[in-house]
C-alpha positions in Angstrom: -26.0 14.0 15.3 -25.6 10.4 16.6 -24.5 7.6 14.3 -27.0 5.6 12.4 -26.3 2.7 14.6 -28.0 4.6 17.4 -30.8 6.0 15.3 -31.9 2.5 14.3 -32.8 1.7 17.9 -35.4 4.4 18.0 -37.9 2.0 16.5 -37.3 -0.5 19.3 -37.4 1.9 22.3 -40.6 3.7 23.3 -42.8 5.4 25.9 -40.4 6.5 28.6 -37.9 9.3 28.0 -36.9 11.2 24.9 -33.5 12.5 23.8 -33.9 15.4 21.4 -30.8 15.9 19.3 -29.9 18.4 16.6 -31.9 18.2 13.3 -35.0 17.0 15.1 -33.5 13.6 16.0 -35.3 11.8 18.8 -34.8 8.5 20.7 -37.0 6.9 23.2 -36.2 4.5 26.0 -38.6 1.7 26.9 -40.3 0.8 30.1 -43.8 -0.1 31.3 -46.4 2.5 30.0 -48.1 2.6 33.4 -45.0 3.9 35.2 -45.6 7.5 36.3 -42.6 9.9 36.2 -41.6 13.5 36.1 -39.2 14.9 33.5 -36.6 17.5 34.2 -35.0 19.2 31.1 -31.3 19.7 31.4 -29.2 21.3 28.6 -25.6 20.4 27.9 -23.1 21.3 25.3 -23.0 18.8 22.5 -20.4 19.8 20.0 -18.8 17.9 17.1 -15.6 19.4 18.2 -15.0 19.8 22.0 -12.6 22.7 21.3 -15.4 24.8 19.8 -19.0 25.6 20.5 -21.6 23.5 18.9 -25.2 22.4 18.7 -27.1 21.7 21.9 -27.8 18.3 23.3 -31.1 18.4 25.1 -31.5 15.4 27.4 -34.9 14.7 28.9 -33.9 13.1 32.1 -36.0 10.9 34.4 -36.1 11.6 38.1 -35.7 7.8 38.5 -31.9 7.4 38.0 -32.4 3.6 37.5 -34.2 4.4 34.2 -31.6 6.9 33.0 -28.5 4.8 33.6 -29.4 1.9 31.3 -30.3 4.4 28.5 -26.8 6.1 28.8 -25.2 2.6 28.8 -27.1 1.7 25.7 -26.1 4.9 23.9 -22.5 4.4 24.9 -22.5 0.8 23.6 -24.1 1.7 20.3 -21.7 4.6 19.7 -18.8 2.4 20.6 -19.9 -0.2 18.1 -20.2 2.5 15.5 -16.7 3.8 16.2 -15.1 0.4 16.1 -16.8 -0.3 12.7 -16.2 3.0 11.0 -13.5 4.9 12.9 -15.9 7.8 13.1 -17.9 9.3 16.0 -15.1 9.7 18.5 -16.3 13.2 19.5 -19.8 11.9 20.1 -18.5 9.0 22.1 -16.3 11.3 24.2 -19.3 13.4 25.1 -21.5 10.4 25.9 -18.7 9.2 28.3 -18.4 12.7 29.8 -21.8 12.5 31.5 -21.3 15.6 33.6 -20.4 17.8 30.6 -17.1 19.0 32.2 -15.1 18.7 29.0 -13.0 15.8 30.5 -13.6 12.3 31.7 -13.3 11.3 35.4 -12.2 7.9 36.6 -15.8 7.1 37.6 -17.2 8.0 34.2 -14.5 6.0 32.5 -15.1 2.9 34.6 -18.9 3.2 33.9 -18.2 3.3 30.2 -15.7 0.4 30.2 -18.3 -1.7 32.1 -20.8 -1.1 29.3 -18.8 -2.1 26.3 -17.9 -5.6 25.4 -14.7 -6.8 27.0 -13.6 -8.6 23.9 -13.6 -5.3 21.9 -10.9 -3.6 23.9 -7.2 -4.2 23.8 -6.5 -5.3 27.5 -3.2 -3.4 27.7 -4.8 -0.2 26.4 -7.6 -0.6 29.0 -5.0 -0.9 31.8 -3.2 2.2 30.6 -6.2 4.4 30.4 -7.5 3.4 33.9 -4.1 4.1 35.3 -4.0 7.5 33.7 -7.5 8.3 34.9 -6.4 7.6 38.5 -3.8 10.3 38.0 -5.7 13.0 36.1 -8.9 13.8 34.1 -8.8 12.4 30.6 -9.1 15.1 27.8 -10.4 14.6 24.3 -7.0 14.3 22.5 -5.9 11.8 25.1 -9.2 9.8 24.7 -8.9 9.8 20.9 -5.3 8.6 21.0 -6.4 5.9 23.4 -9.2 4.7 21.1 -6.6 3.9 18.5 -4.6 1.7 20.9 -7.8 0.2 22.4 -9.0 -1.1 19.0 -5.7 -2.4 17.7 -5.4 -6.2 17.2 -1.8 -6.4 18.7 -2.4 -7.4 22.3 1.0 -6.1 23.5 0.9 -2.7 21.8 4.5 -3.4 20.6 4.8 -0.7 18.0 6.8 1.5 20.2 10.0 1.4 18.1 8.1 2.4 15.0 6.5 5.4 16.8 9.8 6.5 18.3 11.7 6.3 15.0 8.9 7.6 12.7 10.6 10.9 11.9 14.0 9.2 11.2 12.3 6.8 8.8 10.8 9.6 6.7 13.8 11.9 6.7 14.0 15.5 7.7 11.0 17.7 7.4 9.8 21.2 8.2 8.6 22.1 11.7 5.2 20.5 12.3 2.2 22.7 11.9 -1.5 21.9 12.5 -3.2 21.3 9.1 -6.8 20.5 8.5 -5.8 16.9 7.7 -4.0 15.5 10.7 -4.0 12.5 13.0 -7.2 13.7 14.6 -9.2 14.3 11.4 -7.8 11.4 9.3 -9.5 8.0 8.9 -9.1 6.5 12.3 -9.5 3.0 10.9 -6.4 3.7 8.8 -4.6 5.1 11.8 -5.1 2.0 13.9 -4.4 -0.5 11.0 -1.3 -2.7 11.6 0.6 -4.4 8.8 3.4 -6.4 10.5 5.4 -7.2 7.4 6.1 -3.5 7.0 6.0 -2.6 10.7 8.3 -2.5 13.7 10.7 -5.2 12.7 11.3 -3.8 9.3 11.8 -0.3 10.6 14.4 -1.6 13.0 16.1 -3.5 10.2 16.2 -0.4 8.1 17.8 1.5 11.0 20.5 -1.3 11.4 21.1 -1.3 7.6 21.7 2.5 7.8 24.3 1.8 10.4 26.2 -0.5 8.0 24.9 -3.8 9.2 24.1 -6.5 6.6 20.4 -7.4 6.7 18.7 -10.3 5.0 15.0 -9.2 4.7 12.6 -12.2 5.0 9.5 -10.2 6.0 8.0 -10.8 2.6 8.4 -13.4 -0.1 11.0 -11.6 -2.2 13.4 -14.3 -3.6 15.0 -12.0 -6.2 16.1 -9.7 -3.5 18.2 -12.4 -1.9 19.8 -13.6 -5.1 17.4 -16.0 -6.9 17.5 -15.4 -10.7 14.2 -14.8 -12.5 12.9 -17.5 -14.9 14.2 -16.4 -18.3 11.3 -17.5 -20.4 8.8 -15.3 -18.5 11.1 -12.3 -18.8 11.6 -12.9 -22.6 7.8 -13.1 -23.3 7.1 -10.0 -21.2 9.8 -8.1 -23.0 8.4 -9.0 -26.4 4.9 -8.0 -25.3 6.1 -4.6 -24.0 8.3 -3.8 -27.0 6.7 -2.1 -30.0 6.1 -4.9 -32.6 8.7 -3.4 -35.0 11.3 -3.7 -32.3 10.2 -7.1 -31.1 8.0 -9.8 -32.6 7.9 -8.3 -36.1 11.6 -7.4 -36.2 13.4 -9.4 -38.9 16.3 -10.2 -36.4 14.1 -11.2 -33.5 15.2 -14.8 -33.8 18.8 -13.8 -33.0 17.8 -12.4 -29.6 14.9 -14.6 -28.5 14.1 -18.3 -28.7 11.3 -19.4 -31.0 8.9 -20.6 -28.3 9.1 -17.2 -26.5 8.4 -15.3 -29.8 5.4 -17.6 -30.6 3.9 -17.1 -27.1 4.4 -13.4 -27.2 2.6 -13.2 -30.5 -0.4 -15.1 -29.0 -0.5 -12.8 -26.1 -0.2 -9.6 -28.2 -3.1 -10.8 -30.3 -5.2 -11.2 -27.2 -4.1 -7.8 -25.8 -4.9 -6.0 -29.1 -3.1 -3.4 -31.2 -3.0 -0.9 -28.3 -0.4 -3.0 -26.5 0.3 -3.4 -22.8 0.1 0.3 -22.0 -3.7 0.5 -22.5 -6.5 0.0 -20.1 -8.2 -3.4 -20.4 -11.6 -4.9 -19.3 -12.1 -4.4 -15.6 -12.1 -8.1 -15.0 -9.0 -8.7 -17.1 -8.3 -9.5 -20.7 -10.9 -12.0 -22.1 -8.5 -14.4 -23.6 -6.5 -14.7 -20.4 -9.7 -15.3 -18.4 -10.7 -18.0 -20.9 -7.4 -19.7 -20.2 -7.8 -19.5 -16.5 -11.4 -21.0 -16.7 -10.2 -23.8 -18.9 -7.4 -24.6 -16.4 -9.8 -24.7 -13.5 -12.3 -26.9 -15.4 -9.5 -29.4 -16.3 -8.1 -29.4 -12.8 -11.3 -29.6 -10.7 -13.7 -31.4 -13.1 -16.5 -28.8 -13.1 -17.4 -25.9 -15.3 -15.6 -22.6 -14.7 -17.1 -19.5 -16.4 -14.7 -16.8 -17.7 -17.3 -14.2 -16.6 -16.7 -15.3 -13.0 -12.9 -14.8 -13.3 -11.4 -11.6 -12.0 -7.7 -10.9 -12.7 -5.9 -8.6 -10.3 -2.4 -7.1 -9.9 -1.5 -9.5 -7.1 -3.3 -11.4 -4.4 -3.4 -8.3 -2.1 -5.7 -6.5 -4.4 -8.0 -9.5 -4.7 -8.2 -9.9 -1.0 -9.1 -6.3 -0.6 -11.8 -6.5 -3.3 -13.4 -9.5 -1.6 -13.3 -8.2 1.9 -14.7 -4.8 0.8 -17.7 -6.6 -0.7 -18.3 -8.8 2.3 -18.1 -6.3 5.1 -21.1 -4.1 5.6 -22.2 -4.0 9.2 -20.9 -2.7 12.5 -20.6 -6.2 14.0 -19.3 -8.0 10.9 -16.4 -10.3 11.4 -14.0 -12.5 9.3 -12.5 -15.7 10.6 -8.8 -15.9 9.8 -6.2 -18.6 10.6 -3.5 -17.9 13.2 -0.7 -17.6 12.3 -1.7 -15.7 9.1 -0.3 -13.3 6.5 -0.9 -9.9 8.1 -2.7 -8.3 5.1 -5.9 -10.0 6.2 -6.0 -8.5 9.7 -4.8 -5.1 8.3 -7.6 -4.8 5.7 -10.2 -6.1 8.1 -9.2 -3.4 10.6 -9.2 -0.7 7.9 -12.7 -1.7 6.8 -14.0 -1.6 10.3 -14.7 -5.3 10.8 -13.5 -7.7 13.6 -11.2 -10.6 13.1 -12.0 -14.0 14.7 -8.8 -16.0 14.8 -8.9 -19.8 14.6 -5.7 -21.5 15.6 -3.9 -24.0 13.5 -2.6 -27.1 15.4 1.2 -27.1 15.0 1.6 -30.5 16.6 -0.5 -31.9 13.7 1.3 -30.2 10.9 -0.7 -27.0 11.2 -4.0 -28.8 10.7 -7.4 -27.3 11.1 -9.8 -29.0 13.7 -13.6 -28.9 13.7 -13.5 -28.3 17.5 -11.4 -25.2 17.1 -13.6 -23.7 14.4 -16.8 -24.3 16.4 -15.4 -22.9 19.6 -14.1 -19.7 18.0 -17.4 -19.2 16.1 -19.6 -19.8 19.2 -17.6 -17.3 21.2 -17.8 -14.7 18.5 -21.5 -15.1 17.7 -23.1 -16.0 21.0 -20.7 -14.2 23.5 -19.6 -11.2 21.4 -22.6 -10.7 19.2 -20.6 -10.7 16.0 -21.9 -11.6 12.5 -19.3 -13.8 10.8 -19.3 -13.0 7.1 -16.5 -15.3 5.8 -13.8 -17.8 6.7 -10.4 -17.2 5.2 -8.5 -20.2 4.1 -4.8 -19.8 3.2 -3.5 -22.9 1.3 -0.6 -23.4 1.1 -0.2 -21.8 4.5 1.5 -18.5 4.9 3.7 -18.3 6.9 3.4 -21.9 8.0 4.0 -23.5 4.5 1.7 -26.5 5.0 -0.6 -27.9 2.3 -4.0 -28.8 3.7 -5.0 -32.4 3.5 -8.3 -33.6 2.0 -9.6 -34.2 5.5 -8.8 -30.5 6.5 -10.6 -29.2 3.4 -13.7 -31.4 4.2 -13.8 -30.0 7.7 -13.8 -26.5 6.4 -16.4 -27.1 3.7 -18.8 -28.9 6.2 -18.3 -26.1 8.8 -19.2 -23.4 6.3 -22.2 -25.3 4.9 -23.5 -25.9 8.4 -23.4 -22.3 9.4 -24.5 -20.8 6.1 -27.5 -19.1 7.6 -28.3 -15.8 9.5 -24.8 -15.8 11.0 -23.4 -17.5 7.9 -19.9 -18.2 6.9 -18.7 -18.0 3.3 -15.4 -19.2 1.9 
């Protein structure tokens, strides 16, 4: 059965030819009702797994090839959009590209497919590799599926060769590989193509050098304690007193001999907010109420407007919060998120895993990594008008990571005005 992205087009297309799919699915292609034609029924294998037999795909084909070719092109484009967004449907896409039902893809079939999908969707290096391979031999399904991962990766250079070559060394010795039901072909393809540079090739190479006895200073993430910075004592003292049972901590008669008075007082306030169950119990899904009240009061005092505790969500780090927000924003096959370049890679990683597209806007290094209205408008116009994307949000990182700049008031005004201007059908939220 074709993805829902294709089924939705059945309401738009009518009167010409029909494609009858398993489970009584049908799709019609449009043309002038007064055109006379003859239909020739041709049956081809249409399996969800090319290695096995499957349900039949009955294609009602027009004698006039000029009417059939646009229909196939439309199906390929819709199936491609569905795959890029969800990581699913690679079997269906393979069979749509394999127009002669041979079980493999010829160079001509591949070229026709690549001409039908949007150029901006495909990694250019991956495209070159597949065309070169198709010149040499017919493309099988496993090869096509592996190519889809490379084709939809953000990294334009496909640089993760070291990581792939040293994968087994990085996870240690293992038993001989066997084919399980969950494998690289059946797993989430969005997860398979996700790239997270701060844990990627450079770090794997650094680990290999460390294993050889080389001294490595890891700067891939903000981890000051790992390079010798001492933790702030007060925070550790308060945390310790909150975690300790009261009889061993805040209520112990000798607590003053081990902890300063301000740390003990603060720990008692926090423990009262946490409750008798202590730090080991589950809390409200948004976070402990007293803590959210404190955050709301801080925002109100800082920004001069009302902040409601009910609108505050406490998370175990920024990464979780980023994932929560992006998960709620992304819902369609052509959804996109604008992100600054350079950026902290978690944004592109989560966007890829959720099946959306990233639209990068470049910071101006010569102006202290400033944001310009021209850059924002150009990137949005290209994404919306050329690539047909629906921009759901703009990501603002302030202070910049990894650039370290603090945005000026002028930069913030540019962003706010840009988002307000385009808060419509193809809206942008911050």
